N, C-alpha and C positions, 0 to 999 in steps of 0.2 A: 504494500500500500504506500502511495505517496501522500504525505501530509503537506499540503500547500499552506504554509504559515508565514507567507511573505506578502505584506501589503504593498502592492505594486504602484509605483509612480513612474520611474524610469529604470529598466525598460517597462513597456506597457504589459499589462497582464496577459494579453494574447500572445505577445512575443516571448514572454517568460515561459508561459505554458508550452509553447511550441518547442522551445529549447529543452525543457525538461522531458517532454515526450520523446525527443530524439535521444537524449541521454539514457532513458530507461527502457528503450526498445529491447535491450538485452534481457530484461526481466522476463519478457514473453517467451524466451527460450526455455524457461524453467517452470512457469506456472500458467494455468489456463485462465486465470482471472487477475486483472490488475486494477485496483480501485484507487480513486483519487478523492481525498477528503480535503475540503476547503475550510480553513479556519476563519477566513474573512469572507463574509457573505457577499455575493455579487449585488451591486446596486441596480435599481430599476432603470432600464434604458441605458445602462452602461455609463452613467454620469452621476456620481463617481463610479468608476468601474468596479470598485469594491467598497463596502461599508466598514467602518471601524467598529464592527460588532463581532466579537470573537466567540467562536464556538469550538471547544476542544473535543477531540475524539474520546469517548469513554473507554474504560478497560475492556468492556464487552466487545467493542469494535476492534481495538488493537489486538486483542488475544486471538482473533480469527486469522491473523497473518503471522507467518514466521519471520517476515522481513519487512521492516518499516523504513522508508526513505523520508527524512524530515528536513524540509527546506524552510529556513527561518532567517529573518532579520530581527534580532531581539532588541534592536535600538528603536524600533518603530512602536507607535501607539502607546507611548509612555511605558514601554516594557510589558504591556498587557498582551501577551501572545499565547498561542495554544501550548507551546512547549513549556512556558512558565507555569501555566495552569496544571498541566499533567504532572510536572515535577512536584509542584506544591501539594497536589492531592495524593502523591505517592503512586500514581498510575504507571509511570515508566519504571519505577522501582520494581513493582510487581511483575511487569512485562519482562524485564531483563533478568530478574531472579528466576523466572520460569524458562530461561533459555532463548529468549527472543533475540532478534538481530536488528540492529539500528545503524543506519547511515545518516548522520546528523551534520549539517553544514550551514554556514551563514556567519553573520557578524555578531560579535559580543555574546557568544553563547554562554561563556562562563558566567558573565554578569546576568544574563537573562534567565539562567537556571538557578541562580542563588536565592537565598531566602528573602532578600530585600533588594531587588535590583536598583531601586531609586537611591539607596544609601550605599550601594557597592562602590568601591573606589579602586581604580587601577593605579599602580601595579598591585597585585594581590596573589597570594598563594592560597588555593582553594582549601577550605576547612576539611578535616578528615571525614566529616559526615556529609559533606556537600555532594550533589549529584556529579559535579565535575571531577571530584576526587575519587568517588566510589565507582563510577561507571565509565567516565571518559579517561580515568586513570592519570589525570594531570596532577602531579605532585610538586611541580616547580612553580616559580613565580610567573604569572601571566600578565602581559601588558598589551595595550593596543594604542596606536597613535591616532590623535585627532589631527588631520592634515588641513592646513590652510595655505593659501597662495604664498604667504610670507614665510611659512615653515613647511616646505615640501619634502625635506630630505628623507623622511620615514615613509613616504607614500608607497603603497603596495602595488607593484607592477606585474607580479606573477609569482609562481612557485616552482622551485627546482626539485625534481624527484630524488629520493634516496636510492641511488642506483645499487648500493650494496644490499638493499632489501629486495628490489625487483627491477628487472629490465623492462617490465611491461608498463610501468608507470610513465605517462607522457609528461614532457615539460608543459607547464601551464603559463600562457601569456594572455593578458587582458586584450579583448577585442574592443578597441576604443569606439568602433562604430555602433556598438550596442547601447551606448549612452549610460547615464547614471554614474559617471566617474570623470575625473579630470583627464583631459587629453594629454596633459603634461606629466603629472605626478601620480596618476592612478587612483587607487581606492583608499579611503580612510576607514578606521575602526576595524581593522583585521587583526585578530588575536594571534599572538605568538608566545611560546614558552621561553622565557629569557634565561632560565637557570637549569641546571641539571635536575632531572627527575629524581625524587627522593624516596620512592616507594620501597619499604624495607623488604618486600617479597620480590626478589629478583625475577622469578619466573612469572610474576603477575604484572610485570612492567609492559607498557605498550611498545609497539614498533613504530618508529618515526617513518612517515611516508613522504612528507614535503618540507622544504625549507623556504622561508620568507625571502623574496627578492625585492629589495627596496629601490626607490628612486636614486638614492645616493649609496654607493658602495661602502661609505664610511658610517652609515646608519647603524645604531645599536641593534636594530631589528634584522639586519641583513644576515642571512644564513641561520636564523633561529628557527626551530621546529614549529610548524603551524598546522600539522595534520598527523594523526596517529591512527593505528588500528590495534584492536585488542581482542583476543579470544580468551574468555574466562573459562579456564579448564575445569572449574568447579561447577559453575552454573550451566555451562555450555553456550552462553550467550556470545555474540560477536558485535563489536561496535567499531565504526569508523567515524572519527571526528575530524572535521575540517573547519578551521576558523575563518573561512572566507566563503562568499557566495559563488558557487561553481558556474552559474549560468553566464557569468561575465567573460568567460574564456572563449577562444575560438572553437567552433563546432567540431572540427576534426579532432581536436585534443579532448573535447568532452566525450566524444564517441569512445575513444580509447580508455578514458578515465572510468566511464560507466561500465565498460566491459571488465576492467580490472576489479572494481569494487563489487559488482554483482556476481562475477564468477567466484570471488573469494567467499562471499556470503552463501552461495548455493553450491559450493564445491562438493558437497556430499549428497546432492539431490539430482535426480535424473530429469532431463528436459521433458516437456509435455506440450500439447496444443495450447493456443493462446486466444484471449480476447480481453478487451478493456472495458471497464465499467466506470462511469463518471458520476459525480454528485455535485 
């Protein structure tokens, strides 16, 4: 299931949806049904295209699916998003403890899944009982830059893959034609882990997938880890966290990224016929 938890301005909702459909076509090699849940309800007549009225998926809905793709910008709507609500209610906690699989990506996820996003301050190391620490396995200090024209050095231009982990990961470059970013210094508010992960259980540490590529090579964010994958050997759950919105990259790169993430999630499942269901 795709949870669309992104309140669209730029790119437009229709363009965002088209990109996500392309990325997730690989899912249809493994499942006969692919469902889309919209957290922001479409507006009448498409103006505005979506209403700032949040509806989160209940546990009864999530538990129907072995694999959830969650697309969120947690900075929007004063941090009132579907992902914040399901974390606050313990819904994702139950889903992952039951062996669920989650691909979560977007901006300010660590803040958006914290107990009080309005009072959360960067840089910060996630609390041991926080969602980011327990399930995203982020145990180092997390920060994100707010980019201004006068302070562009930390702008996010893309992500470099961890080649020692996998040759299948594509290099990710912002497609400036998609809008919603600066044509010079890229994206603001992309999370990166600035210090070494400190989880005492070595075998339960995540694998780094991508490293931040900044506008300035001398930026403190440059080459810091900004995406991880984790397989919980005890619960059986799988999680991929990416601290950036993936739909901003070139489509051919997203096609390869989707294939990597989805194949890893479903590596123990056989392919089956497919169809798509929308809501």
